[in-house]
FIRO-119247 format. One record per residue (C-alpha): residue number from 1; residue in one letter; x, y, z. Coordinates in steps of 0.2 Angstrom, whole numbers, plus 5000, padded with zeros to 4 digits. Example, Ala and Ser with C-alpha at 12.3 -4.5 7.8 and 13.67 -1.06 7.14 Angstrom:
BEGIN
site num->1; residuo->a; c1->5062; c2->4978; c3->5039
site num->2; residuo->s; c1->5068; c2->4995; c3->5036
END
This chain:
BEGIN
site num->1; residuo->m; c1->5481; c2->5461; c3->5422
site num->2; residuo->t; c1->5493; c2->5473; c3->5434
site num->3; residuo->h; c1->5509; c2->5474; c3->5430
site num->4; residuo->f; c1->5524; c2->5483; c3->5440
site num->5; residuo->p; c1->5541; c2->5487; c3->5435
site num->6; residuo->q; c1->5555; c2->5475; c3->5437
site num->7; residuo->t; c1->5561; c2->5477; c3->5456
site num->8; residuo->l; c1->5546; c2->5471; c3->5468
site num->9; residuo->r; c1->5549; c2->5484; c3->5477
site num->10; residuo->a; c1->5548; c2->5497; c3->5462
site num->11; residuo->g; c1->5531; c2->5489; c3->5460
site num->12; residuo->a; c1->5529; c2->5486; c3->5478
site num->13; residuo->t; c1->5529; c2->5505; c3->5478
site num->14; residuo->a; c1->5515; c2->5510; c3->5464
site num->15; residuo->l; c1->5502; c2->5498; c3->5474
site num->16; residuo->a; c1->5505; c2->5506; c3->5491
site num->17; residuo->l; c1->5501; c2->5523; c3->5485
site num->18; residuo->v; c1->5485; c2->5517; c3->5477
site num->19; residuo->m; c1->5482; c2->5507; c3->5494
site num->20; residuo->g; c1->5485; c2->5522; c3->5506
site num->21; residuo->l; c1->5501; c2->5513; c3->5513
site num->22; residuo->a; c1->5516; c2->5520; c3->5515
site num->23; residuo->l; c1->5534; c2->5511; c3->5512
site num->24; residuo->p; c1->5548; c2->5508; c3->5527
site num->25; residuo->a; c1->5558; c2->5523; c3->5524
site num->26; residuo->a; c1->5571; c2->5514; c3->5535
site num->27; residuo->a; c1->5574; c2->5498; c3->5546
site num->28; residuo->g; c1->5563; c2->5494; c3->5561
site num->29; residuo->e; c1->5545; c2->5496; c3->5551
site num->30; residuo->v; c1->5535; c2->5482; c3->5546
site num->31; residuo->i; c1->5518; c2->5480; c3->5532
site num->32; residuo->a; c1->5509; c2->5467; c3->5539
site num->33; residuo->a; c1->5493; c2->5460; c3->5530
site num->34; residuo->v; c1->5481; c2->5457; c3->5543
site num->35; residuo->a; c1->5464; c2->5445; c3->5540
site num->36; residuo->a; c1->5448; c2->5456; c3->5549
site num->37; residuo->n; c1->5443; c2->5446; c3->5563
site num->38; residuo->f; c1->5461; c2->5448; c3->5572
site num->39; residuo->t; c1->5459; c2->5467; c3->5571
site num->40; residuo->e; c1->5459; c2->5472; c3->5588
site num->41; residuo->p; c1->5472; c2->5459; c3->5596
site num->42; residuo->a; c1->5485; c2->5464; c3->5580
site num->43; residuo->k; c1->5483; c2->5482; c3->5589
site num->44; residuo->e; c1->5487; c2->5477; c3->5605
site num->45; residuo->i; c1->5499; c2->5466; c3->5600
site num->46; residuo->g; c1->5508; c2->5479; c3->5588
site num->47; residuo->a; c1->5508; c2->5492; c3->5604
site num->48; residuo->l; c1->5518; c2->5479; c3->5614
site num->49; residuo->f; c1->5528; c2->5473; c3->5601
site num->50; residuo->t; c1->5534; c2->5494; c3->5598
site num->51; residuo->e; c1->5536; c2->5494; c3->5617
site num->52; residuo->k; c1->5548; c2->5480; c3->5621
site num->53; residuo->t; c1->5557; c2->5479; c3->5602
site num->54; residuo->g; c1->5555; c2->5499; c3->5596
site num->55; residuo->h; c1->5550; c2->5494; c3->5580
site num->56; residuo->s; c1->5535; c2->5500; c3->5572
site num->57; residuo->v; c1->5519; c2->5489; c3->5561
site num->58; residuo->t; c1->5509; c2->5497; c3->5548
site num->59; residuo->y; c1->5494; c2->5487; c3->5546
site num->60; residuo->a; c1->5481; c2->5485; c3->5533
site num->61; residuo->f; c1->5468; c2->5474; c3->5538
site num->62; residuo->g; c1->5455; c2->5465; c3->5525
site num->63; residuo->p; c1->5449; c2->5452; c3->5518
site num->64; residuo->s; c1->5463; c2->5436; c3->5517
site num->65; residuo->g; c1->5458; c2->5432; c3->5498
site num->66; residuo->q; c1->5463; c2->5450; c3->5493
site num->67; residuo->f; c1->5474; c2->5452; c3->5501
site num->68; residuo->y; c1->5482; c2->5435; c3->5492
site num->69; residuo->t; c1->5477; c2->5443; c3->5476
site num->70; residuo->q; c1->5486; c2->5459; c3->5479
site num->71; residuo->i; c1->5504; c2->5449; c3->5486
site num->72; residuo->t; c1->5503; c2->5440; c3->5469
site num->73; residuo->q; c1->5503; c2->5459; c3->5461
site num->74; residuo->g; c1->5518; c2->5466; c3->5471
site num->75; residuo->a; c1->5509; c2->5473; c3->5488
site num->76; residuo->p; c1->5523; c2->5479; c3->5501
site num->77; residuo->f; c1->5517; c2->5467; c3->5510
site num->78; residuo->e; c1->5532; c2->5459; c3->5523
site num->79; residuo->v; c1->5520; c2->5449; c3->5533
site num->80; residuo->f; c1->5505; c2->5440; c3->5530
site num->81; residuo->l; c1->5492; c2->5435; c3->5545
site num->82; residuo->s; c1->5479; c2->5425; c3->5535
site num->83; residuo->a; c1->5461; c2->5420; c3->5542
site num->84; residuo->d; c1->5466; c2->5403; c3->5535
site num->85; residuo->a; c1->5481; c2->5392; c3->5533
site num->86; residuo->a; c1->5480; c2->5386; c3->5514
site num->87; residuo->r; c1->5483; c2->5404; c3->5507
site num->88; residuo->p; c1->5501; c2->5408; c3->5520
site num->89; residuo->k; c1->5506; c2->5388; c3->5512
site num->90; residuo->k; c1->5500; c2->5393; c3->5493
site num->91; residuo->a; c1->5512; c2->5410; c3->5496
site num->92; residuo->i; c1->5527; c2->5399; c3->5497
site num->93; residuo->e; c1->5521; c2->5385; c3->5483
site num->94; residuo->e; c1->5520; c2->5399; c3->5473
site num->95; residuo->g; c1->5537; c2->5410; c3->5478
site num->96; residuo->y; c1->5529; c2->5423; c3->5486
site num->97; residuo->a; c1->5534; c2->5417; c3->5506
site num->98; residuo->v; c1->5548; c2->5413; c3->5514
site num->99; residuo->a; c1->5547; c2->5390; c3->5515
site num->100; residuo->g; c1->5546; c2->5383; c3->5534
site num->101; residuo->s; c1->5541; c2->5404; c3->5538
site num->102; residuo->d; c1->5522; c2->5399; c3->5541
site num->103; residuo->f; c1->5515; c2->5397; c3->5557
site num->104; residuo->t; c1->5497; c2->5395; c3->5564
site num->105; residuo->y; c1->5496; c2->5409; c3->5576
site num->106; residuo->a; c1->5477; c2->5408; c3->5584
site num->107; residuo->v; c1->5462; c2->5399; c3->5580
site num->108; residuo->g; c1->5445; c2->5403; c3->5576
site num->109; residuo->k; c1->5428; c2->5404; c3->5582
site num->110; residuo->l; c1->5412; c2->5408; c3->5573
site num->111; residuo->v; c1->5396; c2->5414; c3->5582
site num->112; residuo->l; c1->5379; c2->5418; c3->5574
site num->113; residuo->w; c1->5376; c2->5435; c3->5582
site num->114; residuo->s; c1->5362; c2->5447; c3->5583
site num->115; residuo->a; c1->5360; c2->5464; c3->5592
site num->116; residuo->d; c1->5346; c2->5461; c3->5597
site num->117; residuo->p; c1->5347; c2->5455; c3->5617
site num->118; residuo->a; c1->5331; c2->5442; c3->5613
site num->119; residuo->r; c1->5333; c2->5435; c3->5593
site num->120; residuo->v; c1->5346; c2->5421; c3->5596
site num->121; residuo->d; c1->5347; c2->5406; c3->5607
site num->122; residuo->d; c1->5361; c2->5395; c3->5613
site num->123; residuo->t; c1->5357; c2->5380; c3->5601
site num->124; residuo->g; c1->5355; c2->5393; c3->5584
site num->125; residuo->a; c1->5338; c2->5389; c3->5583
site num->126; residuo->v; c1->5336; c2->5405; c3->5574
site num->127; residuo->l; c1->5343; c2->5398; c3->5559
site num->128; residuo->k; c1->5326; c2->5388; c3->5559
site num->129; residuo->t; c1->5315; c2->5403; c3->5557
site num->130; residuo->d; c1->5307; c2->5415; c3->5545
site num->131; residuo->l; c1->5323; c2->5426; c3->5544
site num->132; residuo->e; c1->5322; c2->5442; c3->5531
site num->133; residuo->h; c1->5342; c2->5444; c3->5530
site num->134; residuo->v; c1->5358; c2->5434; c3->5536
site num->135; residuo->a; c1->5375; c2->5442; c3->5536
site num->136; residuo->i; c1->5391; c2->5432; c3->5531
site num->137; residuo->a; c1->5409; c2->5437; c3->5525
site num->138; residuo->d; c1->5412; c2->5433; c3->5507
site num->139; residuo->p; c1->5415; c2->5414; c3->5507
site num->140; residuo->k; c1->5426; c2->5417; c3->5491
site num->141; residuo->s; c1->5438; c2->5430; c3->5502
site num->142; residuo->a; c1->5435; c2->5425; c3->5519
site num->143; residuo->p; c1->5438; c2->5411; c3->5528
site num->144; residuo->y; c1->5425; c2->5415; c3->5542
site num->145; residuo->g; c1->5412; c2->5417; c3->5528
site num->146; residuo->a; c1->5415; c2->5399; c3->5520
site num->147; residuo->a; c1->5415; c2->5391; c3->5537
site num->148; residuo->a; c1->5395; c2->5399; c3->5540
site num->149; residuo->i; c1->5390; c2->5390; c3->5522
site num->150; residuo->e; c1->5397; c2->5375; c3->5528
site num->151; residuo->v; c1->5389; c2->5376; c3->5546
site num->152; residuo->m; c1->5370; c2->5379; c3->5537
site num->153; residuo->q; c1->5374; c2->5365; c3->5525
site num->154; residuo->k; c1->5375; c2->5352; c3->5541
site num->155; residuo->l; c1->5359; c2->5361; c3->5549
site num->156; residuo->g; c1->5352; c2->5357; c3->5533
site num->157; residuo->v; c1->5344; c2->5376; c3->5531
site num->158; residuo->y; c1->5357; c2->5383; c3->5519
site num->159; residuo->e; c1->5344; c2->5381; c3->5505
site num->160; residuo->t; c1->5331; c2->5391; c3->5512
site num->161; residuo->l; c1->5345; c2->5406; c3->5519
site num->162; residuo->e; c1->5353; c2->5406; c3->5502
site num->163; residuo->p; c1->5342; c2->5419; c3->5495
site num->164; residuo->k; c1->5343; c2->5429; c3->5512
site num->165; residuo->l; c1->5361; c2->5431; c3->5513
site num->166; residuo->v; c1->5368; c2->5447; c3->5513
site num->167; residuo->t; c1->5386; c2->5445; c3->5509
site num->168; residuo->g; c1->5399; c2->5456; c3->5517
site num->169; residuo->k; c1->5417; c2->5460; c3->5510
site num->170; residuo->s; c1->5425; c2->5457; c3->5525
site num->171; residuo->i; c1->5421; c2->5449; c3->5539
site num->172; residuo->s; c1->5421; c2->5467; c3->5548
site num->173; residuo->q; c1->5409; c2->5472; c3->5536
site num->174; residuo->t; c1->5398; c2->5457; c3->5541
site num->175; residuo->y; c1->5398; c2->5465; c3->5557
site num->176; residuo->e; c1->5391; c2->5478; c3->5553
site num->177; residuo->f; c1->5378; c2->5474; c3->5543
site num->178; residuo->a; c1->5370; c2->5463; c3->5559
site num->179; residuo->a; c1->5376; c2->5477; c3->5574
site num->180; residuo->t; c1->5365; c2->5490; c3->5562
site num->181; residuo->g; c1->5350; c2->5479; c3->5559
site num->182; residuo->n; c1->5353; c2->5478; c3->5542
site num->183; residuo->a; c1->5353; c2->5460; c3->5544
site num->184; residuo->p; c1->5342; c2->5453; c3->5561
site num->185; residuo->v; c1->5358; c2->5439; c3->5563
site num->186; residuo->g; c1->5376; c2->5438; c3->5556
site num->187; residuo->f; c1->5388; c2->5427; c3->5556
site num->188; residuo->v; c1->5404; c2->5433; c3->5564
site num->189; residuo->a; c1->5418; c2->5431; c3->5571
site num->190; residuo->w; c1->5420; c2->5430; c3->5590
site num->191; residuo->s; c1->5435; c2->5443; c3->5593
site num->192; residuo->q; c1->5423; c2->5454; c3->5587
site num->193; residuo->v; c1->5410; c2->5451; c3->5598
site num->194; residuo->i; c1->5420; c2->5444; c3->5614
site num->195; residuo->g; c1->5416; c2->5455; c3->5630
site num->196; residuo->k; c1->5402; c2->5467; c3->5620
site num->197; residuo->a; c1->5388; c2->5473; c3->5629
site num->198; residuo->g; c1->5371; c2->5468; c3->5624
site num->199; residuo->g; c1->5365; c2->5457; c3->5608
site num->200; residuo->s; c1->5364; c2->5438; c3->5610
site num->201; residuo->s; c1->5375; c2->5426; c3->5601
site num->202; residuo->w; c1->5375; c2->5408; c3->5600
site num->203; residuo->m; c1->5393; c2->5398; c3->5601
site num->204; residuo->v; c1->5394; c2->5387; c3->5584
site num->205; residuo->p; c1->5398; c2->5369; c3->5589
site num->206; residuo->a; c1->5416; c2->5366; c3->5581
site num->207; residuo->d; c1->5412; c2->5351; c3->5573
site num->208; residuo->l; c1->5399; c2->5360; c3->5561
site num->209; residuo->y; c1->5413; c2->5367; c3->5553
site num->210; residuo->a; c1->5433; c2->5364; c3->5550
site num->211; residuo->p; c1->5444; c2->5370; c3->5561
site num->212; residuo->i; c1->5449; c2->5391; c3->5555
site num->213; residuo->l; c1->5467; c2->5388; c3->5559
site num->214; residuo->q; c1->5475; c2->5405; c3->5554
site num->215; residuo->d; c1->5492; c2->5405; c3->5547
site num->216; residuo->a; c1->5507; c2->5419; c3->5547
site num->217; residuo->v; c1->5518; c2->5420; c3->5535
site num->218; residuo->l; c1->5534; c2->5430; c3->5532
site num->219; residuo->l; c1->5533; c2->5437; c3->5514
site num->220; residuo->k; c1->5548; c2->5437; c3->5501
site num->221; residuo->t; c1->5548; c2->5454; c3->5504
site num->222; residuo->g; c1->5553; c2->5456; c3->5521
site num->223; residuo->a; c1->5563; c2->5440; c3->5521
site num->224; residuo->e; c1->5582; c2->5451; c3->5524
site num->225; residuo->d; c1->5568; c2->5464; c3->5537
site num->226; residuo->e; c1->5573; c2->5461; c3->5553
site num->227; residuo->a; c1->5558; c2->5468; c3->5560
site num->228; residuo->a; c1->5547; c2->5459; c3->5550
site num->229; residuo->k; c1->5556; c2->5444; c3->5557
site num->230; residuo->a; c1->5554; c2->5450; c3->5575
site num->231; residuo->y; c1->5537; c2->5453; c3->5571
site num->232; residuo->l; c1->5536; c2->5436; c3->5568
site num->233; residuo->d; c1->5544; c2->5430; c3->5585
site num->234; residuo->f; c1->5535; c2->5441; c3->5594
site num->235; residuo->l; c1->5516; c2->5433; c3->5588
site num->236; residuo->k; c1->5523; c2->5418; c3->5598
site num->237; residuo->s; c1->5527; c2->5427; c3->5613
site num->238; residuo->p; c1->5519; c2->5423; c3->5630
site num->239; residuo->e; c1->5513; c2->5443; c3->5630
site num->240; residuo->a; c1->5506; c2->5440; c3->5614
site num->241; residuo->l; c1->5499; c2->5425; c3->5615
site num->242; residuo->d; c1->5490; c2->5432; c3->5631
site num->243; residuo->v; c1->5481; c2->5445; c3->5620
site num->244; residuo->i; c1->5475; c2->5431; c3->5608
site num->245; residuo->r; c1->5468; c2->5422; c3->5620
site num->246; residuo->k; c1->5459; c2->5435; c3->5628
site num->247; residuo->y; c1->5450; c2->5441; c3->5610
site num->248; residuo->g; c1->5444; c2->5423; c3->5613
site num->249; residuo->y; c1->5455; c2->5413; c3->5602
site num->250; residuo->d; c1->5463; c2->5397; c3->5607
site num->251; residuo->v; c1->5480; c2->5394; c3->5601
site num->252; residuo->k; c1->5491; c2->5379; c3->5597
END
């Protein structure tokens, strides 16, 4: 088990060095842990946030499960944008986040995607063919991976495809597997491929997997940081919601 000094901030400093992150030197800076599927919209929202408020935001992108582990070990994150609703709620229950601060910032959509324009049709029938590999995100740490398994189970193809699964550490790595041809198809987030030229995809029907409610929460490390609170408020603003919709997410 990792041991941290008595003060959380001191412990956060040690982990920040390991993770290549810098702690805020002054008020007006926010450190955010963000689910990998939300990388591009988060960057746009961050730029708008800085333009409107003058505050800056430093992002770390990766799998939600990994971030949660780091948060429990004293990571310096002040806000957490998860790819699910369960981990932010758990963070509150276990004392790592501020009660009542969690909310759904986006509803994700799962797609089966291939870099080959002729590989995937609008029924997903390719899953019942003799595929060499299928890329998915690690279902233990990435909600999109768990959703992919749920889809395959409901379609009755999981037992056949399980030995052929190529698992990415995050949804970003999963996309790379499919984009480079290391896997002919992959289950990825719609936000990763929306607007991209080339390739082929099947928008997985929403009734084949539990809704991917992506929740944000204010962590205890950011509880007194006005910039962190302002960032979460901005995430609910019309400007931010327009960006979120642009990348194919639904909003509540």
